[in-house]
C-alpha positions in Angstrom: -30.9 21.4 15.7 -27.4 20.6 14.4 -26.3 21.1 10.9 -23.2 21.2 8.7 -20.4 23.5 9.9 -20.0 26.7 8.0 -17.8 29.8 8.3 -19.3 32.8 9.9 -17.9 36.0 8.4 -16.0 38.4 10.7 -17.8 41.4 9.2 -21.3 42.7 9.7 -24.0 40.9 7.7 -26.4 38.0 7.6 -25.3 34.4 7.4 -27.7 32.1 5.5 -28.6 28.9 7.3 -27.7 26.3 4.7 -29.7 23.4 6.1 -32.9 23.9 4.2 -32.1 25.2 0.7 -32.2 28.8 -0.7 -34.6 31.3 1.0 -37.8 32.3 -0.8 -37.2 34.8 -3.6 -33.9 33.2 -4.7 -30.5 32.5 -3.3 -29.4 35.1 -0.8 -32.7 37.0 -0.9 -33.6 38.6 2.4 -37.0 40.3 2.4 -37.4 43.4 4.5 -39.3 43.2 7.8 -41.3 45.9 9.6 -40.5 49.5 8.5 -38.2 48.3 5.7 -35.1 50.4 4.8 -34.5 50.6 1.1 -31.2 49.3 -0.3 -28.7 51.9 -1.5 -25.6 53.8 -0.5 -24.9 53.6 3.2 -26.5 50.2 3.6 -25.2 47.2 5.5 -22.0 45.7 4.2 -22.5 42.2 3.0 -19.1 40.9 4.1 -16.2 41.8 6.4 -15.8 45.5 7.1 -15.9 47.9 10.0 -19.0 49.6 11.3 -18.7 53.3 10.4 -16.8 55.2 13.1 -14.9 52.2 14.4 -11.2 52.1 13.7 -9.7 48.6 13.5 -6.2 47.4 13.6 -3.8 45.3 15.7 -4.1 45.9 19.4 -3.4 44.1 22.7 -7.0 42.7 22.5 -6.1 40.7 19.5 -6.4 40.8 15.7 -9.1 43.2 14.7 -9.4 45.0 18.0 -9.8 48.8 17.9 -6.3 50.3 17.5 -6.8 53.1 20.0 -9.2 51.5 22.5 -10.2 48.3 24.3 -10.7 44.9 22.7 -14.2 44.1 21.3 -17.3 43.0 23.2 -18.9 39.9 21.7 -22.6 39.4 22.7 -24.2 36.0 21.9 -27.9 36.2 22.4 -31.3 36.9 21.0 -32.8 39.3 18.5 -36.6 39.5 18.6 -39.3 41.8 17.4 -40.9 43.6 20.3 -44.6 44.5 20.1 -44.9 47.1 23.0 -48.4 47.9 24.2 -48.6 50.7 26.8 -52.1 50.7 28.4 -52.7 53.5 31.0 -55.8 51.8 32.3 -55.9 48.2 33.6 -56.7 45.5 31.0 -60.4 44.8 30.7 -61.1 41.1 30.0 -63.3 40.1 27.1 -63.4 43.6 25.5 -61.2 46.4 24.2 -58.5 48.3 26.2 -57.1 51.4 24.6 -53.3 51.2 24.3 -50.4 52.8 22.4 -48.8 50.0 20.4 -45.5 50.0 18.6 -43.4 47.4 16.8 -39.7 47.8 17.6 -36.5 45.8 17.3 -35.6 44.1 20.5 -34.1 41.1 22.3 -32.1 41.0 25.5 -28.8 40.3 23.8 -29.4 42.7 21.0 -30.5 45.5 23.3 -27.5 45.1 25.6 -25.2 45.2 22.5 -26.8 48.4 21.3 -26.5 50.1 24.7 -22.9 49.0 25.0 -22.1 50.4 21.6 -23.6 53.8 22.5 -22.0 53.9 26.0 -18.3 53.2 25.4 -15.4 53.1 22.9 -15.2 49.3 22.4 -16.3 47.7 19.2 -19.5 45.6 19.9 -20.4 42.5 17.9 -23.5 40.3 18.1 -24.1 36.7 17.1 -27.8 35.8 16.9 -30.4 33.9 14.8 -33.4 35.5 13.0 -36.1 34.5 10.6 -35.9 35.4 6.9 -38.9 37.6 7.1 -37.3 40.4 9.1 -33.6 39.7 8.9 -32.8 42.8 6.8 -34.8 45.1 9.1 -33.0 43.8 12.2 -29.6 43.9 10.6 -30.1 47.6 9.6 -31.3 48.5 13.1 -28.2 47.0 14.7 -25.7 48.5 12.3 -27.4 51.9 12.8 -26.9 51.5 16.5 -23.2 50.9 16.0 -23.2 47.1 16.4 -21.5 44.6 14.0 -24.2 41.9 13.7 -23.6 38.3 12.6 -27.1 37.2 12.0 -27.8 33.5 11.0 -30.9 33.4 8.9 -33.3 30.6 9.9 -35.7 29.5 7.1 -37.8 27.2 9.3 -38.8 29.6 12.1 -39.6 33.3 12.1 -37.8 35.8 14.2 -38.8 35.6 17.9 -41.6 37.9 19.0 -42.2 39.4 22.4 -45.4 41.1 23.3 -44.7 43.6 26.2 -47.7 44.8 28.1 -46.8 47.9 29.9 -49.1 49.3 32.7 -49.5 52.7 34.2 -46.6 52.0 36.6 -44.2 51.4 33.6 -43.8 47.8 34.7 -44.1 45.1 32.0 -45.4 41.6 31.5 -44.0 39.6 28.6 -45.6 37.1 26.2 -42.7 35.4 24.5 -42.4 33.3 21.3 -38.7 32.5 21.0 -39.0 31.6 17.3 -35.6 31.5 15.6 -33.8 33.1 18.6 -33.2 29.9 20.6 -32.4 27.8 17.5 -28.8 29.0 17.6 -26.6 25.9 17.6 -23.0 24.9 17.8 -22.8 25.0 13.9 -23.4 28.7 14.2 -20.2 29.2 16.1 -16.7 29.7 14.7 -13.5 30.2 16.7 -12.7 33.3 14.7 -15.6 35.0 16.4 -13.3 35.5 19.4 -10.6 37.2 17.3 -9.9 40.6 18.9 -12.5 40.0 21.6 -11.8 41.2 25.1 -15.1 40.1 26.7 -17.8 37.7 25.9 -21.4 38.2 27.1 -24.0 35.5 27.0 -27.7 36.2 27.2 -29.3 33.8 29.8 -32.1 33.0 27.3 -29.7 30.8 25.5 -29.7 28.4 28.4 -33.4 27.7 28.2 -33.4 25.5 25.0 -31.2 22.5 24.2 -29.7 23.8 21.0 -28.9 27.3 22.1 -27.6 26.0 25.4 -25.1 23.8 23.6 -24.0 26.8 21.6 -23.6 28.9 24.9 -21.5 26.1 26.5 -19.3 25.9 23.4 -18.8 29.7 23.4 -18.1 29.8 27.1 -15.5 27.0 26.8 -13.9 28.6 23.8 -13.6 32.0 25.6 -12.1 30.5 28.7 -9.6 28.6 26.6 -8.4 31.9 25.2 -8.5 33.8 28.5 -11.5 35.9 27.5 -13.7 36.8 30.6 -17.4 35.9 30.3 -20.5 37.6 31.8 -24.0 36.1 31.9 -27.4 37.8 32.4 -29.8 35.1 33.8 -32.6 36.9 31.7 -35.8 35.5 33.3 -36.8 34.2 36.7 -39.8 32.6 35.0 -37.7 30.6 32.6 -35.0 29.8 35.2 -37.5 27.9 37.3 -37.9 25.1 34.7 -34.3 23.8 34.4 -33.7 24.9 38.0 -31.0 27.1 39.6 -28.5 24.3 40.0 -28.2 23.4 36.4 -27.9 27.0 35.3 -25.2 27.7 37.8 -23.4 24.5 36.8 -23.7 25.6 33.1 -22.0 29.0 33.7 -19.2 27.6 35.8 -16.1 29.7 35.0 -18.0 32.9 34.2 -16.4 36.0 35.7 -19.6 38.2 36.0 -23.2 37.4 36.8 -25.8 40.2 36.2 -29.2 39.1 37.7 -32.1 41.2 38.9 -33.5 40.8 42.4 -35.9 37.9 41.6 -33.3 36.0 39.6 -30.7 36.5 42.4 -33.1 35.1 45.0 -34.1 32.2 42.9 -30.5 31.3 42.0 -29.3 31.6 45.6 -32.2 29.4 46.8 -33.3 32.1 49.3 -36.8 33.4 50.1 -37.6 37.0 49.4 -37.7 38.1 53.1 -34.1 37.1 53.6 -33.0 40.0 51.5 -31.3 40.3 48.1 -27.9 41.3 49.7 -27.5 37.9 51.2 -28.4 36.3 47.8 -25.8 38.5 46.0 -23.1 37.6 48.5 -23.9 33.9 48.3 -23.8 34.0 44.5 -20.5 35.8 44.5 -18.9 32.7 46.1 -19.6 30.9 42.8 -19.1 33.8 40.3 -16.4 36.2 41.4 -18.4 39.4 40.6 -22.2 39.6 41.0 -24.1 42.8 40.3 -27.8 42.7 41.1 -30.1 45.2 39.5 -32.8 46.5 41.7 -34.9 48.8 39.5 -35.4 52.2 41.1 -33.3 51.1 44.1 -30.2 50.9 42.0 -27.8 48.0 42.2 -25.8 45.9 44.6 -22.2 44.9 43.9 -20.9 41.7 45.5 -17.4 40.2 45.2 -16.1 36.9 46.5 -18.7 36.5 49.2 -19.4 40.0 50.4 -21.2 43.2 49.4 -18.7 45.8 48.3 -21.1 48.6 47.2 -24.7 49.7 47.0 -25.2 52.0 44.0 -28.2 54.4 43.8 -30.3 54.9 40.7 -31.1 58.3 39.2 -34.6 59.4 39.8 -36.6 59.7 36.6 -40.2 59.5 35.4 -40.5 56.0 33.9 -42.4 55.4 30.8 -41.5 51.8 29.9 -39.2 49.5 31.9 -38.9 46.9 29.0 -35.2 47.4 28.3 -33.9 48.7 31.7 -31.9 45.6 32.6 -30.5 45.3 29.1 -29.4 49.0 29.2 -27.7 48.4 32.6 -25.9 45.4 31.2 -24.7 47.3 28.1 -23.6 50.4 30.1 -21.9 48.2 32.7 -19.9 46.2 30.2 -18.9 49.2 28.1 -17.6 50.9 31.3 -15.6 47.8 32.3 -14.0 47.5 28.9 -13.1 51.2 29.1 -11.2 50.4 32.4 -13.8 51.2 35.1 -13.9 49.3 38.4 -17.0 47.3 39.2 -18.6 50.0 41.3 -18.0 52.8 38.7 -19.3 50.4 36.0 -22.4 49.7 38.1 -23.0 53.5 38.2 -22.6 53.6 34.4 -25.2 50.8 34.1 -27.6 52.7 36.3 -27.2 55.8 34.2 -28.0 53.9 31.1 -31.0 52.2 32.7 -32.3 55.6 33.8 -32.3 56.8 30.2 -33.9 53.6 29.0 -37.0 53.8 31.1 -37.9 57.2 29.9 -38.6 56.0 26.3 -40.6 53.3 24.6 -38.8 50.0 23.8 -35.5 48.5 24.8 -32.9 50.3 22.6 -31.2 53.7 22.8 -32.5 56.4 20.5 
């Protein structure tokens, strides 16, 4: 999964993976994916340049940080194609079940970046890897959401795909093919990615494959070396079980913020469900200074340095699809923190974003 080092541009755009020759269709060709957007005025810039509406300049956050706001948020994570199937009736084995099915841009890292971009003033950047077949579609969707994407194009694997089965209760079950997403590798990293960055967020999915795990560790070390705080979303209790909680917690040593859901918190703390998520949150905050546990309709718990400091309630809404609720919380929380909010107010902002997310199909803001 390693390859020759190359420079990743600081501006929005796709970065060809130079390990396997030119992509189909000629050098630099990137075919459109689902629901293609035609090229023309207003398209994605091919090189360095700000996302419309973002003012850049020299600021305390570093070179390239917004001149009149906080430093940038850099998200390193996954971009996937979501196939969301909402079935009001239970699945019927061996025959048809009626469903409303949509193909949408997704990925935990990409979703969180989009929610952060729409929730606060900070510039939001994303480093991820996608397949050649849908790179342009995903790039356009991210730029339209206000994110500056740096997408490495993988010519060996397609963009990751997640099939989300959403039942009548709006809860979801995922079928996941990581595809190109977890083929991120240290060669995709460049120190300049941290220029102007005030906070680095790592999607937990990166820690579940060797190559992307190496990239995550490189990024975490680089951020710590430059005094940039790091947050991590554990991403999946199911995937966490394979490497085990101890390795994951060792990997994220030095992170400033951990954002698990209830199941992930209990697994990472090594505690059974009946013990209670509050005890798990408090225990985890002895390893990571700030832990915020999302609890769905019950809101969130904030734990700092070994004790629960707040319980934040969620807004009551009629849920349609919970696919991106956790990602929306992460994006809203991080945007609020970068805007100067304390952890409790940031958790409230995260809950507000999550409440909006569950009322619509898919994991992104409208």
